[in-house]
C-alpha positions as a printed NumPy array, in Angstrom:
array([[-27.081, -39.415,  40.77 ],
       [-29.194, -40.622,  37.764],
       [-30.351, -44.678,  37.445],
       [-29.146, -44.869,  34.661],
       [-26.299, -47.24 ,  34.722],
       [-23.154, -45.139,  32.506],
       [-22.162, -47.647,  29.762],
       [-18.076, -47.881,  29.707],
       [-15.875, -45.545,  28.214],
       [-13.999, -48.006,  25.493],
       [-10.83 , -46.048,  22.549],
       [-10.63 , -47.467,  18.921],
       [ -6.562, -47.037,  17.231],
       [ -6.359, -48.33 ,  13.976],
       [ -3.987, -50.456,  13.001],
       [ -1.725, -48.867,  10.512],
       [ -1.245, -50.155,   7.135],
       [  1.926, -49.743,   7.1  ],
       [  4.987, -50.191,   9.697],
       [  8.015, -49.096,   8.9  ],
       [ 10.316, -51.222,   7.21 ],
       [  6.969, -51.85 ,   4.806],
       [  7.264, -50.767,   0.541],
       [  5.042, -48.496,   0.491],
       [  1.798, -48.858,  -2.518],
       [  0.606, -45.906,  -4.392],
       [ -1.35 , -47.436,  -7.039],
       [ -4.58 , -46.013,  -5.678],
       [ -3.327, -42.126,  -5.893],
       [ -4.37 , -40.92 ,  -8.674],
       [ -1.86 , -38.233, -10.375],
       [ -2.937, -35.658, -13.198],
       [ -2.067, -34.799, -15.612],
       [  1.154, -31.511, -15.889],
       [ -0.984, -28.661, -15.681],
       [ -4.282, -29.532, -15.532],
       [ -4.587, -28.249, -12.333],
       [ -5.68 , -24.591, -12.078],
       [ -3.385, -21.558, -10.578],
       [ -5.218, -19.289,  -8.661],
       [ -4.523, -15.784,  -8.804],
       [ -1.817, -14.883,  -5.707],
       [ -4.976, -12.474,  -4.317],
       [ -7.6  , -15.461,  -4.731],
       [ -9.636, -15.782,  -1.061],
       [ -8.896, -18.697,  -0.095],
       [-12.177, -20.627,   0.253],
       [-12.542, -21.176,  -3.84 ],
       [ -9.013, -23.136,  -3.66 ],
       [ -9.503, -25.353,  -1.632],
       [ -9.984, -28.06 ,  -3.93 ],
       [ -6.506, -27.848,  -3.985],
       [ -5.766, -29.067,  -1.084],
       [ -6.719, -31.834,  -2.2  ],
       [ -4.845, -32.744,  -5.006],
       [ -1.66 , -32.927,  -6.272],
       [  0.   , -30.111,  -8.641],
       [  1.497, -30.911, -10.683],
       [  3.713, -28.434, -13.267],
       [  7.027, -29.941, -14.753],
       [  6.701, -32.475, -17.589],
       [  8.612, -36.121, -17.862],
       [ 10.767, -33.659, -19.846],
       [ 11.777, -31.189, -17.029],
       [  9.192, -28.543, -18.742],
       [  6.864, -26.869, -16.762],
       [  3.727, -26.739, -18.678],
       [  0.096, -24.729, -18.898],
       [ -1.007, -22.571, -16.302],
       [  2.413, -22.342, -14.436],
       [  4.371, -23.182, -17.645],
       [  6.588, -19.247, -17.763],
       [  5.915, -18.307, -14.729],
       [  8.493, -20.088, -12.791],
       [ 11.815, -19.364, -12.223],
       [ 14.781, -21.807, -12.084]])
């Protein structure tokens, strides 16, 4: 057995920002303009489209029209 004293274990559970029933605040969320996020090729390597996992992909503008690289390729 080691002569050193083992440090006690600890567990930190972070306090959630909101509890059920609270009103969420999305003011810190950056939403890009419709059509500004790139559209990957269908056979693109997943590693090269990793950036898309960290943004919001907006296809429709405020009038409900598909814009940008997604326009014309989506059906109802």
